[in-house]
mmCIF file of the N, C-alpha and C atoms, coordinates in Angstrom:
data_MODEL
# 
_entry.id   MODEL 
# 
loop_
_atom_site.group_PDB 
_atom_site.id 
_atom_site.type_symbol 
_atom_site.label_atom_id 
_atom_site.label_alt_id 
_atom_site.label_comp_id 
_atom_site.label_asym_id 
_atom_site.label_entity_id 
_atom_site.label_seq_id 
_atom_site.pdbx_PDB_ins_code 
_atom_site.Cartn_x 
_atom_site.Cartn_y 
_atom_site.Cartn_z 
_atom_site.occupancy 
_atom_site.B_iso_or_equiv 
_atom_site.pdbx_formal_charge 
_atom_site.auth_seq_id 
_atom_site.auth_comp_id 
_atom_site.auth_asym_id 
_atom_site.auth_atom_id 
_atom_site.pdbx_PDB_model_num 
ATOM 1   N N  . UNK A 1 1  ? 86.787  20.287  86.130 1.00 0.00 ? 1  UNK A N  1 
ATOM 2   C CA . UNK A 1 1  ? 87.844  19.384  85.698 1.00 0.00 ? 1  UNK A CA 1 
ATOM 3   C C  . UNK A 1 1  ? 89.002  20.159  85.078 1.00 0.00 ? 1  UNK A C  1 
ATOM 4   N N  . UNK A 1 2  ? 88.687  21.172  84.305 1.00 0.00 ? 2  UNK A N  1 
ATOM 5   C CA . UNK A 1 2  ? 89.718  21.990  83.686 1.00 0.00 ? 2  UNK A CA 1 
ATOM 6   C C  . UNK A 1 2  ? 90.588  22.671  84.736 1.00 0.00 ? 2  UNK A C  1 
ATOM 7   N N  . UNK A 1 3  ? 89.966  23.159  85.822 1.00 0.00 ? 3  UNK A N  1 
ATOM 8   C CA . UNK A 1 3  ? 90.729  23.797  86.894 1.00 0.00 ? 3  UNK A CA 1 
ATOM 9   C C  . UNK A 1 3  ? 91.713  22.818  87.525 1.00 0.00 ? 3  UNK A C  1 
ATOM 10  N N  . UNK A 1 4  ? 91.298  21.573  87.686 1.00 0.00 ? 4  UNK A N  1 
ATOM 11  C CA . UNK A 1 4  ? 92.176  20.554  88.244 1.00 0.00 ? 4  UNK A CA 1 
ATOM 12  C C  . UNK A 1 4  ? 93.332  20.279  87.286 1.00 0.00 ? 4  UNK A C  1 
ATOM 13  N N  . UNK A 1 5  ? 93.020  20.118  86.012 1.00 0.00 ? 5  UNK A N  1 
ATOM 14  C CA . UNK A 1 5  ? 94.042  19.808  85.011 1.00 0.00 ? 5  UNK A CA 1 
ATOM 15  C C  . UNK A 1 5  ? 95.060  20.929  84.865 1.00 0.00 ? 5  UNK A C  1 
ATOM 16  N N  . UNK A 1 6  ? 94.635  22.163  85.058 1.00 0.00 ? 6  UNK A N  1 
ATOM 17  C CA . UNK A 1 6  ? 95.529  23.305  84.891 1.00 0.00 ? 6  UNK A CA 1 
ATOM 18  C C  . UNK A 1 6  ? 96.186  23.744  86.202 1.00 0.00 ? 6  UNK A C  1 
ATOM 19  N N  . UNK A 1 7  ? 95.883  23.081  87.280 1.00 0.00 ? 7  UNK A N  1 
ATOM 20  C CA . UNK A 1 7  ? 96.441  23.428  88.578 1.00 0.00 ? 7  UNK A CA 1 
ATOM 21  C C  . UNK A 1 7  ? 97.917  23.021  88.633 1.00 0.00 ? 7  UNK A C  1 
ATOM 22  N N  . UNK A 1 8  ? 98.805  23.974  88.786 1.00 0.00 ? 8  UNK A N  1 
ATOM 23  C CA . UNK A 1 8  ? 100.253 23.714  88.772 1.00 0.00 ? 8  UNK A CA 1 
ATOM 24  C C  . UNK A 1 8  ? 100.677 22.776  89.907 1.00 0.00 ? 8  UNK A C  1 
ATOM 25  N N  . UNK A 1 9  ? 100.113 22.928  91.074 1.00 0.00 ? 9  UNK A N  1 
ATOM 26  C CA . UNK A 1 9  ? 100.461 22.070  92.213 1.00 0.00 ? 9  UNK A CA 1 
ATOM 27  C C  . UNK A 1 9  ? 100.054 20.623  91.941 1.00 0.00 ? 9  UNK A C  1 
ATOM 28  N N  . UNK A 1 10 ? 98.864  20.455  91.396 1.00 0.00 ? 10 UNK A N  1 
ATOM 29  C CA . UNK A 1 10 ? 98.403  19.109  91.047 1.00 0.00 ? 10 UNK A CA 1 
ATOM 30  C C  . UNK A 1 10 ? 99.331  18.480  90.009 1.00 0.00 ? 10 UNK A C  1 
ATOM 31  N N  . UNK A 1 11 ? 99.665  19.230  88.986 1.00 0.00 ? 11 UNK A N  1 
ATOM 32  C CA . UNK A 1 11 ? 100.549 18.718  87.931 1.00 0.00 ? 11 UNK A CA 1 
ATOM 33  C C  . UNK A 1 11 ? 101.909 18.347  88.502 1.00 0.00 ? 11 UNK A C  1 
ATOM 34  N N  . UNK A 1 12 ? 102.483 19.208  89.338 1.00 0.00 ? 12 UNK A N  1 
ATOM 35  C CA . UNK A 1 12 ? 103.787 18.929  89.942 1.00 0.00 ? 12 UNK A CA 1 
ATOM 36  C C  . UNK A 1 12 ? 103.742 17.656  90.782 1.00 0.00 ? 12 UNK A C  1 
ATOM 37  N N  . UNK A 1 13 ? 102.668 17.512  91.546 1.00 0.00 ? 13 UNK A N  1 
ATOM 38  C CA . UNK A 1 13 ? 102.532 16.371  92.454 1.00 0.00 ? 13 UNK A CA 1 
ATOM 39  C C  . UNK A 1 13 ? 102.315 15.057  91.703 1.00 0.00 ? 13 UNK A C  1 
ATOM 40  N N  . UNK A 1 14 ? 101.608 15.104  90.589 1.00 0.00 ? 14 UNK A N  1 
ATOM 41  C CA . UNK A 1 14 ? 101.222 13.878  89.885 1.00 0.00 ? 14 UNK A CA 1 
ATOM 42  C C  . UNK A 1 14 ? 102.105 13.516  88.692 1.00 0.00 ? 14 UNK A C  1 
ATOM 43  N N  . UNK A 1 15 ? 102.871 14.452  88.169 1.00 0.00 ? 15 UNK A N  1 
ATOM 44  C CA . UNK A 1 15 ? 103.647 14.217  86.958 1.00 0.00 ? 15 UNK A CA 1 
ATOM 45  C C  . UNK A 1 15 ? 104.634 13.061  87.104 1.00 0.00 ? 15 UNK A C  1 
ATOM 46  N N  . UNK A 1 16 ? 105.415 13.053  88.172 1.00 0.00 ? 16 UNK A N  1 
ATOM 47  C CA . UNK A 1 16 ? 106.403 11.987  88.344 1.00 0.00 ? 16 UNK A CA 1 
ATOM 48  C C  . UNK A 1 16 ? 105.743 10.622  88.527 1.00 0.00 ? 16 UNK A C  1 
ATOM 49  N N  . UNK A 1 17 ? 104.632 10.588  89.260 1.00 0.00 ? 17 UNK A N  1 
ATOM 50  C CA . UNK A 1 17 ? 103.908 9.320   89.427 1.00 0.00 ? 17 UNK A CA 1 
ATOM 51  C C  . UNK A 1 17 ? 103.446 8.795   88.071 1.00 0.00 ? 17 UNK A C  1 
ATOM 52  N N  . UNK A 1 18 ? 102.891 9.681   87.268 1.00 0.00 ? 18 UNK A N  1 
ATOM 53  C CA . UNK A 1 18 ? 102.416 9.280   85.937 1.00 0.00 ? 18 UNK A CA 1 
ATOM 54  C C  . UNK A 1 18 ? 103.575 8.833   85.058 1.00 0.00 ? 18 UNK A C  1 
ATOM 55  N N  . UNK A 1 19 ? 104.701 9.522   85.159 1.00 0.00 ? 19 UNK A N  1 
ATOM 56  C CA . UNK A 1 19 ? 105.862 9.160   84.346 1.00 0.00 ? 19 UNK A CA 1 
ATOM 57  C C  . UNK A 1 19 ? 106.371 7.764   84.701 1.00 0.00 ? 19 UNK A C  1 
ATOM 58  N N  . UNK A 1 20 ? 106.509 7.484   85.991 1.00 0.00 ? 20 UNK A N  1 
ATOM 59  C CA . UNK A 1 20 ? 106.970 6.155   86.415 1.00 0.00 ? 20 UNK A CA 1 
ATOM 60  C C  . UNK A 1 20 ? 105.986 5.084   85.957 1.00 0.00 ? 20 UNK A C  1 
ATOM 61  N N  . UNK A 1 21 ? 104.716 5.337   86.120 1.00 0.00 ? 21 UNK A N  1 
ATOM 62  C CA . UNK A 1 21 ? 103.699 4.374   85.698 1.00 0.00 ? 21 UNK A CA 1 
ATOM 63  C C  . UNK A 1 21 ? 103.804 4.089   84.196 1.00 0.00 ? 21 UNK A C  1 
ATOM 64  N N  . UNK A 1 22 ? 104.042 5.122   83.406 1.00 0.00 ? 22 UNK A N  1 
ATOM 65  C CA . UNK A 1 22 ? 104.166 4.935   81.954 1.00 0.00 ? 22 UNK A CA 1 
ATOM 66  C C  . UNK A 1 22 ? 105.400 4.123   81.584 1.00 0.00 ? 22 UNK A C  1 
ATOM 67  N N  . UNK A 1 23 ? 106.447 4.175   82.402 1.00 0.00 ? 23 UNK A N  1 
ATOM 68  C CA . UNK A 1 23 ? 107.628 3.348   82.128 1.00 0.00 ? 23 UNK A CA 1 
ATOM 69  C C  . UNK A 1 23 ? 107.280 1.867   82.289 1.00 0.00 ? 23 UNK A C  1 
ATOM 70  N N  . UNK A 1 24 ? 106.521 1.568   83.332 1.00 0.00 ? 24 UNK A N  1 
ATOM 71  C CA . UNK A 1 24 ? 106.073 0.183   83.522 1.00 0.00 ? 24 UNK A CA 1 
ATOM 72  C C  . UNK A 1 24 ? 105.184 -0.265  82.366 1.00 0.00 ? 24 UNK A C  1 
ATOM 73  N N  . UNK A 1 25 ? 104.233 0.561   81.986 1.00 0.00 ? 25 UNK A N  1 
ATOM 74  C CA . UNK A 1 25 ? 103.333 0.207   80.883 1.00 0.00 ? 25 UNK A CA 1 
ATOM 75  C C  . UNK A 1 25 ? 104.100 0.104   79.567 1.00 0.00 ? 25 UNK A C  1 
ATOM 76  N N  . UNK A 1 26 ? 104.945 1.068   79.297 1.00 0.00 ? 26 UNK A N  1 
ATOM 77  C CA . UNK A 1 26 ? 105.645 1.132   78.017 1.00 0.00 ? 26 UNK A CA 1 
ATOM 78  C C  . UNK A 1 26 ? 106.734 0.095   77.843 1.00 0.00 ? 26 UNK A C  1 
ATOM 79  N N  . UNK A 1 27 ? 107.605 -0.031  78.835 1.00 0.00 ? 27 UNK A N  1 
ATOM 80  C CA . UNK A 1 27 ? 108.753 -0.924  78.695 1.00 0.00 ? 27 UNK A CA 1 
ATOM 81  C C  . UNK A 1 27 ? 108.482 -2.348  79.166 1.00 0.00 ? 27 UNK A C  1 
ATOM 82  N N  . UNK A 1 28 ? 107.747 -2.496  80.248 1.00 0.00 ? 28 UNK A N  1 
ATOM 83  C CA . UNK A 1 28 ? 107.521 -3.839  80.794 1.00 0.00 ? 28 UNK A CA 1 
ATOM 84  C C  . UNK A 1 28 ? 106.131 -4.367  80.475 1.00 0.00 ? 28 UNK A C  1 
ATOM 85  N N  . UNK A 1 29 ? 105.272 -3.515  79.962 1.00 0.00 ? 29 UNK A N  1 
ATOM 86  C CA . UNK A 1 29 ? 103.913 -3.870  79.563 1.00 0.00 ? 29 UNK A CA 1 
ATOM 87  C C  . UNK A 1 29 ? 103.144 -4.552  80.690 1.00 0.00 ? 29 UNK A C  1 
ATOM 88  N N  . UNK A 1 30 ? 103.207 -3.906  81.851 1.00 0.00 ? 30 UNK A N  1 
ATOM 89  C CA . UNK A 1 30 ? 102.487 -4.430  83.009 1.00 0.00 ? 30 UNK A CA 1 
ATOM 90  C C  . UNK A 1 30 ? 102.282 -3.329  84.040 1.00 0.00 ? 30 UNK A C  1 
ATOM 91  N N  . UNK A 1 31 ? 101.438 -3.631  85.009 1.00 0.00 ? 31 UNK A N  1 
ATOM 92  C CA . UNK A 1 31 ? 101.259 -2.754  86.162 1.00 0.00 ? 31 UNK A CA 1 
ATOM 93  C C  . UNK A 1 31 ? 102.450 -2.909  87.101 1.00 0.00 ? 31 UNK A C  1 
ATOM 94  N N  . UNK A 1 32 ? 102.768 -1.895  87.863 1.00 0.00 ? 32 UNK A N  1 
ATOM 95  C CA . UNK A 1 32 ? 103.925 -1.986  88.763 1.00 0.00 ? 32 UNK A CA 1 
ATOM 96  C C  . UNK A 1 32 ? 103.845 -3.106  89.798 1.00 0.00 ? 32 UNK A C  1 
ATOM 97  N N  . UNK A 1 33 ? 102.641 -3.520  90.171 1.00 0.00 ? 33 UNK A N  1 
ATOM 98  C CA . UNK A 1 33 ? 102.511 -4.571  91.186 1.00 0.00 ? 33 UNK A CA 1 
ATOM 99  C C  . UNK A 1 33 ? 102.184 -5.933  90.590 1.00 0.00 ? 33 UNK A C  1 
ATOM 100 N N  . UNK A 1 34 ? 102.236 -6.060  89.258 1.00 0.00 ? 34 UNK A N  1 
ATOM 101 C CA . UNK A 1 34 ? 102.049 -7.371  88.618 1.00 0.00 ? 34 UNK A CA 1 
ATOM 102 C C  . UNK A 1 34 ? 103.332 -8.189  88.731 1.00 0.00 ? 34 UNK A C  1 
ATOM 103 N N  . UNK A 1 35 ? 103.209 -9.496  88.559 1.00 0.00 ? 35 UNK A N  1 
ATOM 104 C CA . UNK A 1 35 ? 104.378 -10.375 88.602 1.00 0.00 ? 35 UNK A CA 1 
ATOM 105 C C  . UNK A 1 35 ? 105.416 -9.898  87.597 1.00 0.00 ? 35 UNK A C  1 
ATOM 106 N N  . UNK A 1 36 ? 106.662 -9.962  87.928 1.00 0.00 ? 36 UNK A N  1 
ATOM 107 C CA . UNK A 1 36 ? 107.259 -10.650 89.067 1.00 0.00 ? 36 UNK A CA 1 
ATOM 108 C C  . UNK A 1 36 ? 107.195 -9.878  90.381 1.00 0.00 ? 36 UNK A C  1 
ATOM 109 N N  . UNK A 1 37 ? 106.766 -8.622  90.364 1.00 0.00 ? 37 UNK A N  1 
ATOM 110 C CA . UNK A 1 37 ? 106.606 -7.873  91.609 1.00 0.00 ? 37 UNK A CA 1 
ATOM 111 C C  . UNK A 1 37 ? 105.289 -8.265  92.266 1.00 0.00 ? 37 UNK A C  1 
ATOM 112 N N  . UNK A 1 38 ? 105.218 -8.054  93.562 1.00 0.00 ? 38 UNK A N  1 
ATOM 113 C CA . UNK A 1 38 ? 103.980 -8.371  94.279 1.00 0.00 ? 38 UNK A CA 1 
ATOM 114 C C  . UNK A 1 38 ? 103.462 -7.170  95.048 1.00 0.00 ? 38 UNK A C  1 
ATOM 115 N N  . UNK A 1 39 ? 104.164 -6.048  94.925 1.00 0.00 ? 39 UNK A N  1 
ATOM 116 C CA . UNK A 1 39 ? 103.773 -4.821  95.621 1.00 0.00 ? 39 UNK A CA 1 
ATOM 117 C C  . UNK A 1 39 ? 104.311 -3.626  94.836 1.00 0.00 ? 39 UNK A C  1 
ATOM 118 N N  . UNK A 1 40 ? 104.284 -2.477  95.445 1.00 0.00 ? 40 UNK A N  1 
ATOM 119 C CA . UNK A 1 40 ? 104.699 -1.250  94.754 1.00 0.00 ? 40 UNK A CA 1 
ATOM 120 C C  . UNK A 1 40 ? 106.102 -0.791  95.159 1.00 0.00 ? 40 UNK A C  1 
ATOM 121 N N  . UNK A 1 41 ? 106.919 -1.677  95.703 1.00 0.00 ? 41 UNK A N  1 
ATOM 122 C CA . UNK A 1 41 ? 108.266 -1.265  96.112 1.00 0.00 ? 41 UNK A CA 1 
ATOM 123 C C  . UNK A 1 41 ? 109.101 -0.771  94.936 1.00 0.00 ? 41 UNK A C  1 
ATOM 124 N N  . UNK A 1 42 ? 109.014 -1.447  93.791 1.00 0.00 ? 42 UNK A N  1 
ATOM 125 C CA . UNK A 1 42 ? 109.754 -1.000  92.609 1.00 0.00 ? 42 UNK A CA 1 
ATOM 126 C C  . UNK A 1 42 ? 109.267 0.359   92.130 1.00 0.00 ? 42 UNK A C  1 
ATOM 127 N N  . UNK A 1 43 ? 107.959 0.525   92.075 1.00 0.00 ? 43 UNK A N  1 
ATOM 128 C CA . UNK A 1 43 ? 107.367 1.806   91.697 1.00 0.00 ? 43 UNK A CA 1 
ATOM 129 C C  . UNK A 1 43 ? 107.821 2.894   92.658 1.00 0.00 ? 43 UNK A C  1 
ATOM 130 N N  . UNK A 1 44 ? 107.758 2.623   93.955 1.00 0.00 ? 44 UNK A N  1 
ATOM 131 C CA . UNK A 1 44 ? 108.167 3.599   94.969 1.00 0.00 ? 44 UNK A CA 1 
ATOM 132 C C  . UNK A 1 44 ? 109.649 3.939   94.849 1.00 0.00 ? 44 UNK A C  1 
ATOM 133 N N  . UNK A 1 45 ? 110.475 2.932   94.538 1.00 0.00 ? 45 UNK A N  1 
ATOM 134 C CA . UNK A 1 45 ? 111.905 3.162   94.344 1.00 0.00 ? 45 UNK A CA 1 
ATOM 135 C C  . UNK A 1 45 ? 112.138 4.154   93.214 1.00 0.00 ? 45 UNK A C  1 
ATOM 136 N N  . UNK A 1 46 ? 111.493 3.893   92.061 1.00 0.00 ? 46 UNK A N  1 
ATOM 137 C CA . UNK A 1 46 ? 111.691 4.770   90.905 1.00 0.00 ? 46 UNK A CA 1 
ATOM 138 C C  . UNK A 1 46 ? 111.091 6.146   91.124 1.00 0.00 ? 46 UNK A C  1 
ATOM 139 N N  . UNK A 1 47 ? 109.978 6.222   91.819 1.00 0.00 ? 47 UNK A N  1 
ATOM 140 C CA . UNK A 1 47 ? 109.372 7.514   92.111 1.00 0.00 ? 47 UNK A CA 1 
ATOM 141 C C  . UNK A 1 47 ? 110.298 8.340   93.000 1.00 0.00 ? 47 UNK A C  1 
ATOM 142 N N  . UNK A 1 48 ? 110.867 7.724   94.019 1.00 0.00 ? 48 UNK A N  1 
ATOM 143 C CA . UNK A 1 48 ? 111.799 8.431   94.900 1.00 0.00 ? 48 UNK A CA 1 
ATOM 144 C C  . UNK A 1 48 ? 113.032 8.877   94.126 1.00 0.00 ? 48 UNK A C  1 
ATOM 145 N N  . UNK A 1 49 ? 113.552 7.987   93.295 1.00 0.00 ? 49 UNK A N  1 
ATOM 146 C CA . UNK A 1 49 ? 114.747 8.335   92.512 1.00 0.00 ? 49 UNK A CA 1 
ATOM 147 C C  . UNK A 1 49 ? 114.445 9.508   91.577 1.00 0.00 ? 49 UNK A C  1 
ATOM 148 N N  . UNK A 1 50 ? 113.302 9.494   90.943 1.00 0.00 ? 50 UNK A N  1 
ATOM 149 C CA . UNK A 1 50 ? 112.909 10.585  90.052 1.00 0.00 ? 50 UNK A CA 1 
ATOM 150 C C  . UNK A 1 50 ? 112.706 11.874  90.854 1.00 0.00 ? 50 UNK A C  1 
ATOM 151 N N  . UNK A 1 51 ? 112.024 11.789  91.984 1.00 0.00 ? 51 UNK A N  1 
ATOM 152 C CA . UNK A 1 51 ? 111.827 12.963  92.840 1.00 0.00 ? 51 UNK A CA 1 
ATOM 153 C C  . UNK A 1 51 ? 113.170 13.522  93.321 1.00 0.00 ? 51 UNK A C  1 
ATOM 154 N N  . UNK A 1 52 ? 114.071 12.627  93.735 1.00 0.00 ? 52 UNK A N  1 
ATOM 155 C CA . UNK A 1 52 ? 115.383 13.054  94.231 1.00 0.00 ? 52 UNK A CA 1 
ATOM 156 C C  . UNK A 1 52 ? 116.207 13.758  93.158 1.00 0.00 ? 52 UNK A C  1 
ATOM 157 N N  . UNK A 1 53 ? 115.903 13.481  91.887 1.00 0.00 ? 53 UNK A N  1 
ATOM 158 C CA . UNK A 1 53 ? 116.621 14.095  90.777 1.00 0.00 ? 53 UNK A CA 1 
ATOM 159 C C  . UNK A 1 53 ? 115.802 15.204  90.118 1.00 0.00 ? 53 UNK A C  1 
ATOM 160 N N  . UNK A 1 54 ? 114.872 15.760  90.859 1.00 0.00 ? 54 UNK A N  1 
ATOM 161 C CA . UNK A 1 54 ? 114.094 16.890  90.383 1.00 0.00 ? 54 UNK A CA 1 
ATOM 162 C C  . UNK A 1 54 ? 113.254 16.593  89.155 1.00 0.00 ? 54 UNK A C  1 
ATOM 163 N N  . UNK A 1 55 ? 112.857 15.338  88.980 1.00 0.00 ? 55 UNK A N  1 
ATOM 164 C CA . UNK A 1 55 ? 112.041 14.964  87.831 1.00 0.00 ? 55 UNK A CA 1 
ATOM 165 C C  . UNK A 1 55 ? 112.851 14.716  86.571 1.00 0.00 ? 55 UNK A C  1 
ATOM 166 N N  . UNK A 1 56 ? 114.165 14.784  86.678 1.00 0.00 ? 56 UNK A N  1 
ATOM 167 C CA . UNK A 1 56 ? 115.039 14.573  85.516 1.00 0.00 ? 56 UNK A CA 1 
ATOM 168 C C  . UNK A 1 56 ? 115.271 13.072  85.338 1.00 0.00 ? 56 UNK A C  1 
ATOM 169 N N  . UNK A 1 57 ? 114.468 12.452  84.451 1.00 0.00 ? 57 UNK A N  1 
ATOM 170 C CA . UNK A 1 57 ? 114.553 11.005  84.263 1.00 0.00 ? 57 UNK A CA 1 
ATOM 171 C C  . UNK A 1 57 ? 115.902 10.575  83.695 1.00 0.00 ? 57 UNK A C  1 
ATOM 172 N N  . UNK A 1 58 ? 116.551 11.464  82.978 1.00 0.00 ? 58 UNK A N  1 
ATOM 173 C CA . UNK A 1 58 ? 117.869 11.143  82.431 1.00 0.00 ? 58 UNK A CA 1 
ATOM 174 C C  . UNK A 1 58 ? 118.894 11.025  83.556 1.00 0.00 ? 58 UNK A C  1 
ATOM 175 N N  . UNK A 1 59 ? 118.867 11.985  84.458 1.00 0.00 ? 59 UNK A N  1 
ATOM 176 C CA . UNK A 1 59 ? 119.775 11.967  85.601 1.00 0.00 ? 59 UNK A CA 1 
ATOM 177 C C  . UNK A 1 59 ? 119.460 10.773  86.507 1.00 0.00 ? 59 UNK A C  1 
ATOM 178 N N  . UNK A 1 60 ? 118.202 10.408  86.593 1.00 0.00 ? 60 UNK A N  1 
ATOM 179 C CA . UNK A 1 60 ? 117.785 9.274   87.421 1.00 0.00 ? 60 UNK A CA 1 
ATOM 180 C C  . UNK A 1 60 ? 118.139 7.941   86.757 1.00 0.00 ? 60 UNK A C  1 
ATOM 181 N N  . UNK A 1 61 ? 118.596 7.987   85.507 1.00 0.00 ? 61 UNK A N  1 
ATOM 182 C CA . UNK A 1 61 ? 118.978 6.793   84.736 1.00 0.00 ? 61 UNK A CA 1 
ATOM 183 C C  . UNK A 1 61 ? 117.841 5.793   84.639 1.00 0.00 ? 61 UNK A C  1 
ATOM 184 N N  . UNK A 1 62 ? 116.654 6.318   84.552 1.00 0.00 ? 62 UNK A N  1 
ATOM 185 C CA . UNK A 1 62 ? 115.464 5.501   84.620 1.00 0.00 ? 62 UNK A CA 1 
ATOM 186 C C  . UNK A 1 62 ? 115.204 4.697   83.351 1.00 0.00 ? 62 UNK A C  1 
ATOM 187 N N  . UNK A 1 63 ? 115.184 5.358   82.209 1.00 0.00 ? 63 UNK A N  1 
ATOM 188 C CA . UNK A 1 63 ? 114.859 4.682   80.958 1.00 0.00 ? 63 UNK A CA 1 
ATOM 189 C C  . UNK A 1 63 ? 115.888 3.598   80.655 1.00 0.00 ? 63 UNK A C  1 
ATOM 190 N N  . UNK A 1 64 ? 117.154 3.912   80.823 1.00 0.00 ? 64 UNK A N  1 
ATOM 191 C CA . UNK A 1 64 ? 118.181 2.901   80.542 1.00 0.00 ? 64 UNK A CA 1 
ATOM 192 C C  . UNK A 1 64 ? 118.062 1.708   81.481 1.00 0.00 ? 64 UNK A C  1 
ATOM 193 N N  . UNK A 1 65 ? 117.662 1.953   82.720 1.00 0.00 ? 65 UNK A N  1 
ATOM 194 C CA . UNK A 1 65 ? 117.500 0.845   83.664 1.00 0.00 ? 65 UNK A CA 1 
ATOM 195 C C  . UNK A 1 65 ? 116.357 -0.077  83.250 1.00 0.00 ? 65 UNK A C  1 
ATOM 196 N N  . UNK A 1 66 ? 115.268 0.486   82.769 1.00 0.00 ? 66 UNK A N  1 
ATOM 197 C CA . UNK A 1 66 ? 114.160 -0.349  82.296 1.00 0.00 ? 66 UNK A CA 1 
ATOM 198 C C  . UNK A 1 66 ? 114.577 -1.147  81.058 1.00 0.00 ? 66 UNK A C  1 
ATOM 199 N N  . UNK A 1 67 ? 115.246 -0.501  80.128 1.00 0.00 ? 67 UNK A N  1 
ATOM 200 C CA . UNK A 1 67 ? 115.664 -1.170  78.889 1.00 0.00 ? 67 UNK A CA 1 
ATOM 201 C C  . UNK A 1 67 ? 116.714 -2.243  79.165 1.00 0.00 ? 67 UNK A C  1 
ATOM 202 N N  . UNK A 1 68 ? 117.582 -1.987  80.129 1.00 0.00 ? 68 UNK A N  1 
ATOM 203 C CA . UNK A 1 68 ? 118.635 -2.950  80.455 1.00 0.00 ? 68 UNK A CA 1 
ATOM 204 C C  . UNK A 1 68 ? 118.181 -4.051  81.408 1.00 0.00 ? 68 UNK A C  1 
ATOM 205 N N  . UNK A 1 69 ? 116.949 -3.984  81.880 1.00 0.00 ? 69 UNK A N  1 
ATOM 206 C CA . UNK A 1 69 ? 116.474 -4.965  82.858 1.00 0.00 ? 69 UNK A CA 1 
ATOM 207 C C  . UNK A 1 69 ? 116.335 -6.357  82.228 1.00 0.00 ? 69 UNK A C  1 
ATOM 208 N N  . UNK A 1 70 ? 116.523 -7.360  83.044 1.00 0.00 ? 70 UNK A N  1 
ATOM 209 C CA . UNK A 1 70 ? 116.361 -8.748  82.596 1.00 0.00 ? 70 UNK A CA 1 
ATOM 210 C C  . UNK A 1 70 ? 114.934 -8.966  82.113 1.00 0.00 ? 70 UNK A C  1 
ATOM 211 N N  . UNK A 1 71 ? 113.979 -8.403  82.829 1.00 0.00 ? 71 UNK A N  1 
ATOM 212 C CA . UNK A 1 71 ? 112.571 -8.568  82.447 1.00 0.00 ? 71 UNK A CA 1 
ATOM 213 C C  . UNK A 1 71 ? 112.317 -8.025  81.040 1.00 0.00 ? 71 UNK A C  1 
ATOM 214 N N  . UNK A 1 72 ? 112.833 -6.855  80.731 1.00 0.00 ? 72 UNK A N  1 
ATOM 215 C CA . UNK A 1 72 ? 112.651 -6.264  79.404 1.00 0.00 ? 72 UNK A CA 1 
ATOM 216 C C  . UNK A 1 72 ? 113.332 -7.124  78.342 1.00 0.00 ? 72 UNK A C  1 
ATOM 217 N N  . UNK A 1 73 ? 114.542 -7.557  78.624 1.00 0.00 ? 73 UNK A N  1 
ATOM 218 C CA . UNK A 1 73 ? 115.300 -8.357  77.649 1.00 0.00 ? 73 UNK A CA 1 
ATOM 219 C C  . UNK A 1 73 ? 114.627 -9.705  77.386 1.00 0.00 ? 73 UNK A C  1 
ATOM 220 N N  . UNK A 1 74 ? 114.083 -10.321 78.412 1.00 0.00 ? 74 UNK A N  1 
ATOM 221 C CA . UNK A 1 74 ? 113.362 -11.585 78.216 1.00 0.00 ? 74 UNK A CA 1 
ATOM 222 C C  . UNK A 1 74 ? 112.111 -11.376 77.368 1.00 0.00 ? 74 UNK A C  1 
ATOM 223 N N  . UNK A 1 75 ? 111.400 -10.308 77.632 1.00 0.00 ? 75 UNK A N  1 
ATOM 224 C CA . UNK A 1 75 ? 110.153 -10.033 76.926 1.00 0.00 ? 75 UNK A CA 1 
ATOM 225 C C  . UNK A 1 75 ? 110.394 -9.740  75.453 1.00 0.00 ? 75 UNK A C  1 
ATOM 226 N N  . UNK A 1 76 ? 111.474 -9.023  75.158 1.00 0.00 ? 76 UNK A N  1 
ATOM 227 C CA . UNK A 1 76 ? 111.713 -8.585  73.789 1.00 0.00 ? 76 UNK A CA 1 
ATOM 228 C C  . UNK A 1 76 ? 112.897 -9.277  73.124 1.00 0.00 ? 76 UNK A C  1 
ATOM 229 N N  . UNK A 1 77 ? 113.403 -10.329 73.740 1.00 0.00 ? 77 UNK A N  1 
ATOM 230 C CA . UNK A 1 77 ? 114.426 -11.167 73.128 1.00 0.00 ? 77 UNK A CA 1 
ATOM 231 C C  . UNK A 1 77 ? 115.748 -10.490 72.865 1.00 0.00 ? 77 UNK A C  1 
ATOM 232 N N  . UNK A 1 78 ? 116.175 -9.653  73.754 1.00 0.00 ? 78 UNK A N  1 
ATOM 233 C CA . UNK A 1 78 ? 117.473 -8.978  73.570 1.00 0.00 ? 78 UNK A CA 1 
ATOM 234 C C  . UNK A 1 78 ? 118.497 -9.554  74.502 1.00 0.00 ? 78 UNK A C  1 
# 
């Protein structure tokens, strides 16, 4: 297990997926395919955007998009 955890290729391949998933859990408090979504298109969109920006979530404007989303604002009354 330690070899897997320390494997640079594994970390590179899985880091962005884990980061996008944590945005859903942290900001929207749901799984990516839970309502109002019915599939992983939103997750795939953000993963591609993050990958296209070399993993730079700031450049991908990811966090601000989650915070500015209607879903987030409805949930947290903003």
